[in-house]
Every structure is written in structure tokens, then in C-alpha cells.
N, C-alpha and C positions, 0 to 999 in steps of 0.2 A: 098213327100219331107220331110226333117228332121224337127224336132221340131222347132217351132218359138215362143219364149217367148213373142214377141210383140203382138201375137194374142191370148195369154192366156186370158180367161175370168175370172175376179175376182168378187166374190159375198160375201156379208155379210151373216151372219147366217140366216137372214130372206129372203134371195133371192135377195136383192137389189144389182144391179150391181154397181161396183165402177171402176174407171179407174186404169190402171197400171201406175207405176212411170214413165216409158218411155213416155207414152202418155201425162202425165201431163207436163213433162219437154219439150215436143215437141212444146209447145206453144211459146217457145222462138226462136227468129231468130238465124240462124247459118251462119253468113257471110262467114266464112272460107269454108263451104260446097258449097256455091254459087260460090265463086271464083274458087274452084277446078273443079266444073262442067263446068264452062265457059272455063277454060283452056283446058279441054279435048275436048270440042267442037271446039275450035280454032285449036287444033292439028288434027282435022279430025276424032276423035274417037267417035263412037256411044256410048253415055253415058249410055243409057238404057241397052245395051248388056254388056257393060263393068261392070256396077254395078251388073247386075244379075249374071254374072260369078264370080265376086269377092265375092259377097254375098254367093253364093253356096259353094265356097271354105272355106270361113270363118265359115259358119254354120257347115260344115262337120268337119273341124278342131276342132271346139269347141266341137262337139258331140263326137269325138274320145277321148277327154280328160275326159269329164264328164261321158261318158258311162263306161269308165274304172273304175272310182270311184263308179259308181252305180252298177257295176258288170253285165252289160248287153252288148250284141253284137250290134255294130253299123251297121245300115242299110245303105248300100252304093248303093243300087239298082237304085236310081234316079239320080246318078251322072256319069259324063263321066270319062273315064280313066285319062284324064289330070287333072280333078278336084280332083279325089281321090289321085293322086300322089302329087299334090300341097298341099292338106289338110294334107296328111301324113307328109310331110316335115314341115308344119306349126306346127303340134302337136309335132314333134320331138324337136322343139325349147323349148317347155314347159318341156319335159322330161329332156332336158339338164339343164334347170333351176332347176328342182327338185333335181338333183344330188347335188347341192349346198345348197338346202333348203328342206331337207327331210320332207316328210309328214308322220306322224305316222298313222293317220286314218282320214277318211272322216266322219264328223258329219251330214252334210246335203248336198245333191246333187240336185240342181235344184228343190227345194221344193217351190211350189207356196204358198205364205202367203198373208193374208189380214189384214190390220190394221182396227180394229173396232173403235179405238180411233179417227183416222183421215180420214178414208174412202178412202183407196187406196190399191192397191195390188202390188206385186212384186215377182220375182223369182230369188233369189240370186244364183249364179252359184255354188260356193263351200264354205262350212264352214268346216274348217279342223283343226286338232290339229297338229301343227308343232312338229317334233321330237326334243329330247334333242340335244343341240348343234347347232341347225339350225341358230339361231341368238342370243338367250339368253341362260342362264344356265338352264332355266326351260321351260317346254312345254308351248306353247301359243295357244290360239284359234284365228283363223284368217279367215276373209272373203276374198276370192279371187274372184275378178270379171274379167272375161276373155273378152278381146276385140280383134277385128281383124281390121286392117286398117292402116292408115298413122301415128297414134300416139294416145296420150291420150289428150282428149279435156276437157274443163271445165265441160260440161254436164256429162261426165263420173265420175268426182269427185262428182258432186251433186247427181248422182244416187247412188254412193257408200255410201253417207251419209244417203240417204233415206233407203237403205237396212239395214244399221246398226241399225237404229231406229226400223225398221220393225222386225228385228231379236230380238231386245231387248224386244219389246212388247210381243213376243212369248217365252220369257225366255231364249233366246240364246245370251249371252253377249260375244262379241268378243274383244280381246285385240288389234287387229290391222285390218285395212282395206287396202288391197293391190290391185292395178289395174295392170294387166299384158296385154300388147298389143302384140299379137302374129302375126308375119308377115305371109302374104299369098304368097308373091313373093319377088324376089331379091331386088326390089326397096323399100321394107318396112323393118322396123327394129324392133327388140325385145326391148320393153321399159317397165320398171316397175316403179310404183310410190306407196310409202307407204303414206297414207294420214295423215296429222297432225291433232291434235285435233281442231285447228283453222279452217282448211279446212273442217273438218266434221261438225263443228257447223255452219259455214257459208253456206255450201251446204245444210244443213237441213233447214235453214231459207229461202234460195232461193226456195227450193222445196215447203215449206209451202205457200209462197207468190204465186207461180205458181199454186198450188192447189186451193187457194182461187179464183184466176182469172178464172181458169178452171171451177170451180163450178158456178161462177157468169155467165160465158158465157153459161153454160148449164141450167141456171135458177134454180139452186139448192139452 
């Protein structure tokens, strides 16, 4: 199966294991997800099968994009023909977006990073340099976080904030953090959100509080 960032193992230099940002934020309840799952069940849809199929499409669509910038061939051998077709259409929505937001070059592509200062890890999707004329008169460095699903949720914003700080610790300062939600099917929409400085600061504080609780629960 394709790469899964949620299962990436992060370690400090001395070998100490640390949690990923997604795992840390996972301690918070997601009431919208519970309601969505309940609605599927009421409609007679097998939630497990539905989620697995959608997840596969999202994972492959994501890989088609990041593999392009990493200069590698995408392995589609574990996917069905329908999933490949849906994932290809999903990726096409990203390429359409790029037409209006030219990317000059990729600086980082799915690079696992670990924060020595705070003890957590993360794998930002793309850090790119936007081409002249994309949105400003000068090139800008931008973190692009790719999502697939029904929209952009608060935890996506918080994760973007943690990635910005993780990148900063490793010497990569970005001018902008943008979340792109890429549709996997006709009932989903392409949505983008550029995070404000206030959202980034708030998201970072939320993450730090979650990290403190996570570490307390683990007896650290």
C-alpha cells in the first residue's frame, strides 16, 4: 500500500521515540466525524468499507502529486482500476489549481522532521517556492498541506501551525501556510485556506497543550 505518514516513526538523535503531530492532535474529540459516521450508518452504508475505499483514493491522489515533485514513479499496483481513475481525477484538480498558482520549485517533499526542542515529529507535504506573479510581486516560500475529504477542519489548521514551527526549527522559514482540500468524488469540493498569523499562533498553542496532555497520559 502507498506511504502512510500516520505510521511514520519519529525518533530523537538518541533513539528516543516521539509522537507525530497527527497522533498528538488525535487526543481531541471530533464531533463532526462522529455525526458523519452516524449519518452513513443510518443511510445503510458500510462505514468501514466506505472509509477504506475513500482513504485509498485519497492516499493515491496525494501520492500522485507529491511523487511528481519528488521525481519518482507512483506505485499503483495495490489499487483497483476505479480507485486509480478517481485518484487521477483528484490530482487533476490540484494541477488545475497550479495553473493559477505557478510553483517554481519544490524545496522539501514529504520530509520527516523531528523537533528536538518539543519532542514531536511531522512530515510536511510540500514546501515550495511560488513563481513570480503567483500572488505577489516576489517569489515566496510556502508550506502546502494536502488534504482529501469533505473540507478543511480545525485540526488541519492546528497541524499546519505545528508544521510551520517544525520547519522553522530546521531552518526552513515559510512565508505562507496553505491547506488544499482535494476532492475524491463528485460530492466533495476543492477548498483552499491560507492561514492567518492569528490562526497559526492559536493552532500552535493548542498543539502545545495537546502535547503536554499526551505526555502526561504517557507518564513522561
